[in-house]
Structures are given as C-alpha cells and as structure tokens.
N, C-alpha and C positions, 0 to 999 in steps of 0.2 A: 947538652945543657950548656947554658952560657955561664959566665963568671958570676953574674948576679944570682943565678939559681944556686950555685955552690955556696955563695956567701949566705944566702937564706938558709940552706940546709945546715951549714955549720953553725949559724946563729941559733937556730932552733935546737940543735943537738946540745950546744953549750947551755942554753936555757933549761932544757929538760934535765941535764945533769946537775945544774945549779939548784933546781927545785928539789931534787932528791937529796943533795948534799945539805942544803939548808934544813930540810926536814929532819935528817939524821942529827945534825948539830943541835937543832932546837929541841928535839926529843931527848937527847942526852942531857941537855941543860935543865929541861923540865924534870926529868927523872931524878936528878940530883938536887932539886930545889924543894921548897916546902909546898909546891903545887903539884907534886907527883901524883896525888890522888886524882887529878884530872885525867891522867892517862888511863887509870883503871876504869873510870866511868865513861870515857869517850865513846867506845863502840855503842853502848846503849843510848847515849845522847844523840849520836848520829842517826840511829834507827828511829828514835822518837821524832826527831826533826824531819826526817824524810816522810814518815807516816803523817805527821801533822800537816806538812806542806801538801801532800797528795790529797788529804781530806778537805782542804780549803776549797770552798765553792762546789762541793759535791752534794748531790741530793740527799734527802733524809734517809732513804733506804741504805745508802752507803755508810752513813753514820751509825745506823742501827746495827748493820752487819759488823762494823768495826767494834762497836760496844760488845757485841756477842763474842767476837774473837778475843777481845781483851779479857772478858770474863772467863773464857776457856783457858787463856794463857795463865791467868792468876790461879785458877783452880787446879789445873793439871800440870803446868810448867812443861808442856810437851809441844814442840814446834809443829810437828806434823798434824796433831789433833787440832791445834789452833788454826792452821791454814785450812784444813779440810772443813771444819765446822764453820769457819768464817766464810769460805766460798759457798758452802751449802746455804748459809743464812742469806747471803747476798742473792744467790740464785732463787731461793724461795721467795724472798721479798720482791725480786724483779718479776718472777712468774705471777705472784699474787697481785702485783701492782699493774700488770698489764702488758 
C-alpha cells in the first residue's frame, strides 16, 4: 500500500474514534442536563422513525398489516406475538390481494 492509502486509513480511524468519543461526551452532558429524559425515550423514538420511514410509499396492505401489528403490540405488549401476527396479516392480505 502506498503512503496515500495509509493516510486514508489513519484519517478514517481517527474519524471513527472521534465519532465515538463525541457521542460519549455528548451523552454524558445530556445525562447531567435537564434534557436527560430524551435518552430514556430515544430507543422508542428511533424504532418509530424507522417504521414510519419504511411505511412511506408502501401499498395499502402494508399499512393495514402495520395497523394490525400495532394493535397486537398495544394489547399484548409481546414482541414475538406482534411480529408473528403482523407477518401473518401481511401474508394473508398479499394472498387475498393476488
């Protein structure tokens, strides 16, 4: 490998380390501030944003299956049941729709 390659590898290593270090410092500062409640809700917010982004532009049957999965999640609070029934709802709607 040439010198340019090593500089690139070193630069990327420093960048990766810096991102992790900044995340730790920012997390500690948020944890000790009045915005600490954000860290408690962050995992749920990330999941909701990922689901919402994946539903954008999907056909109606996907939205119906997602609504069924949401209803199961609210009623049972059981992840496996939610996934299984959501997949079954999607498969049933796809089979019925053609």
